[in-house]
C-alpha positions as CSV (number, residue, x, y, z in Angstrom):
1,M,109.4,117.0,114.4
2,R,111.9,114.2,114.3
3,I,111.2,111.6,112.6
4,A,112.6,107.8,111.8
5,I,112.6,106.4,108.7
6,A,113.3,103.4,107.1
7,S,112.6,101.3,103.9
8,D,113.8,98.1,102.2
9,H,115.0,98.0,98.5
10,A,111.5,98.0,97.3
11,G,110.5,101.2,99.2
12,F,114.2,102.9,98.8
13,R,113.4,105.2,96.5
14,L,109.9,106.4,98.2
15,K,112.0,106.6,101.4
16,A,114.4,108.9,99.8
17,L,111.6,111.1,98.6
18,V,109.6,111.4,101.7
19,A,112.8,111.8,103.5
20,E,113.5,115.0,101.3
21,H,110.4,116.0,101.5
22,L,110.2,115.9,105.5
23,R,113.8,117.9,105.9
24,Q,112.2,120.6,103.5
25,A,109.4,121.2,105.9
26,G,112.0,121.7,108.7
27,H,111.6,118.4,110.0
28,Q,114.7,116.2,111.5
29,V,114.8,112.6,109.6
30,D,117.0,109.8,111.0
31,D,117.2,107.5,108.4
32,M,117.5,103.8,109.7
33,G,118.6,102.4,106.4
34,T,118.2,100.7,103.8
35,H,120.7,103.0,101.9
36,S,120.5,101.2,98.2
37,E,118.0,99.2,96.1
38,A,120.5,96.1,96.9
39,P,118.0,93.5,98.3
40,V,117.5,93.1,102.3
41,D,115.3,91.6,104.5
42,Y,112.9,94.5,105.9
43,P,112.3,93.4,109.2
44,P,115.7,95.3,111.0
45,F,115.2,98.6,109.8
46,C,111.5,98.3,110.3
47,A,112.2,97.5,113.8
48,A,115.0,100.0,114.3
49,A,112.8,102.6,113.3
50,A,109.6,101.6,115.7
51,R,112.0,101.8,118.3
52,A,113.5,105.2,117.8
53,V,110.0,106.2,118.3
54,V,109.1,103.8,121.3
55,K,112.6,104.5,123.5
56,G,113.8,108.0,121.8
57,P,114.9,110.3,120.3
58,A,111.8,110.0,117.1
59,D,108.3,111.7,117.8
60,L,106.9,109.7,115.1
61,G,108.3,106.8,112.3
62,I,107.9,105.9,108.8
63,V,108.6,102.6,107.3
64,I,108.4,102.1,103.5
65,G,107.9,98.9,101.4
66,G,107.1,96.9,98.5
67,S,103.6,97.1,99.8
68,G,104.1,98.4,103.5
69,N,102.3,95.6,105.0
70,G,105.6,93.7,105.9
71,E,106.8,96.6,107.1
72,A,103.9,97.5,109.6
73,M,104.1,93.9,110.7
74,A,107.6,94.0,111.8
75,A,107.0,97.4,113.3
76,N,104.2,96.4,115.3
77,K,106.5,93.7,116.6
78,V,108.0,96.5,118.8
79,R,106.5,96.7,122.4
80,G,104.6,100.0,122.0
81,A,104.9,101.0,118.3
82,R,101.4,101.0,116.7
83,A,102.2,101.3,113.1
84,A,99.5,101.4,110.7
85,L,99.8,100.8,106.9
86,C,97.8,103.8,105.4
87,H,96.5,104.2,101.4
88,D,94.9,107.4,101.6
89,E,94.6,110.3,103.7
90,T,91.4,109.2,105.4
91,T,93.5,105.7,106.5
92,A,96.2,108.4,107.7
93,R,94.4,110.9,109.5
94,L,92.2,108.3,111.3
95,A,95.1,106.4,112.3
96,R,96.6,109.1,113.9
97,Q,93.1,110.6,115.1
98,H,91.9,107.4,116.4
99,N,94.3,105.0,116.9
100,D,97.5,107.2,117.9
101,A,99.4,105.3,115.3
102,N,103.2,106.3,116.0
103,V,104.9,104.9,113.0
104,L,103.0,105.2,109.1
105,S,103.8,102.5,106.8
106,L,103.7,103.0,103.2
107,G,104.0,100.8,100.0
108,Q,105.9,102.1,96.9
109,R,104.4,99.6,94.8
110,V,101.1,100.7,95.4
111,L,101.4,104.4,95.8
112,G,101.7,107.5,93.4
113,D,104.3,109.7,94.9
114,D,102.1,112.6,95.2
115,L,99.5,110.3,97.5
116,A,102.2,109.3,99.6
117,L,103.7,112.7,100.3
118,A,99.9,113.7,101.0
119,I,99.5,110.9,102.9
120,V,102.8,111.5,104.7
121,D,101.6,115.2,105.5
122,V,98.1,114.2,107.4
123,F,99.6,111.8,109.3
124,L,102.2,114.3,110.5
125,D,99.2,116.8,110.9
126,S,97.1,114.9,112.7
127,V,96.3,114.4,116.4
128,F,95.1,112.0,118.9
129,Q,91.8,112.7,119.7
130,G,92.0,111.0,123.3
131,G,88.5,110.4,124.9
132,R,86.4,107.5,123.6
133,H,89.3,106.2,121.8
134,V,92.0,105.9,125.1
135,P,90.0,102.9,126.9
136,R,90.7,101.0,123.4
137,L,94.5,101.8,123.2
138,E,94.9,100.7,126.7
139,E,93.3,97.2,125.6
140,I,95.7,97.2,122.9
141,T,98.5,98.2,125.4
142,A,97.0,95.1,127.9
143,I,97.0,92.5,125.2
144,E,100.6,93.7,124.3
145,E,101.4,93.3,128.0
146,E,100.2,89.4,128.2
147,E,101.6,88.2,124.9
148,A,105.0,89.8,126.4
149,A,104.2,88.2,129.6
150,A,103.5,84.9,128.0
151,G,106.7,84.5,125.8
């Protein structure tokens, strides 16, 4: 699988750990930045990861910050991105199964390394269930389209 990954300075250490974990599992990792712990603003990096998922070439994305909140918000501004902030394996599983999330958001300051890697693994291994969830995703897409047309 090809995964776009991005962080700000507050998520840089965890991003490096996750990227190495993904490579060891045989995934291709596209690092969208940042590339150090020097202070930066996260929106451009997270948007780049989300765009790589929505427009290709990435299959899924992971964005990481201090809390993961702003990173998810920035990624979700990209039309077609469905970024989910996950704090445990259950939220990661449900984000994929019920919401067809295509971007995972993590917070380095709120997760231990082992839990973060477990969340990543569950997110990647889970599959959208379709069925009753499809109409809800269509409604989300309709809202997105309405907002884009109103802009």
